[in-house]
N, C-alpha and C positions, 0 to 999 in steps of 0.2 A: 687312297689306301696306299698307293706307293711313295705320296709324298710325307705321310708317316711313316713308314719303313727305310726311306733317305735320311731324314732328319733324326729318326730314332739310332741310328748308325754312324751317320758321318756329323751332325749338325754341332756346332759350337754350343753352350751353354742359351746363348742367346735365341737361336734358331730354335732352340725346344722351348723356351717359356713365347714365342713368337706365332710358332704352327702346330705344338699338340696341345690339344684340349684332352685332357684326364678323362674324363665323362667319355668322349667321343673315342677314346683309346681302349676304354674298357670294351665297350660293346662289340668294336672291329677286334678284340685281342685275339680271338678263335681264328678267326681269315688269316692272320698277317705271318707272312713268312718272314724268320730273323735265323742270325747266326746262333748259336747256340750259349755264345757268350753275350751276345743283347739281350737274348729273350733273360737270361740269366738275371742278369743286372733290371732288367727295366721289373722282372717279375716281381725281384726285391723289393724293389721301389713299390711299386704299386702294395704287395702286401705289409712293407713296414708303414703304409699309411692306413691302412683297413680300406683300402682299394679295389684289393683285388677280391671278382663275385666268388663264394664260396664252391660253385660249380666248377673254375678254371682249375686246373690241373696242374702241376708245378713243368716247366720247362722240361725237365730231364727226361727224353725219352717220347716226347710229344711231338707230334708233326711240323706245328710252326713253328720250330727249333731247329729242323735241319735248316743245312745250307742251300740256298738260295738257288734251285737247278735242280735239287738229289730228286731223286724217286722217291716215293712214299711206300 
């Protein structure tokens, strides 16, 4: 999961294509810790492609979107 978080945050487009499996990303989404900016961007990308599970809440205010290292 750490690799996904790192690539999603810092990776170039080629890195994203090489390391991110979208189905696996959706499965892990609830456990990911991403900055609000990265979380919103990816949530929007998934939603625009109808890949967001209906149970997945939007990023805004969700614990997984707090900055890494912050307490919930």
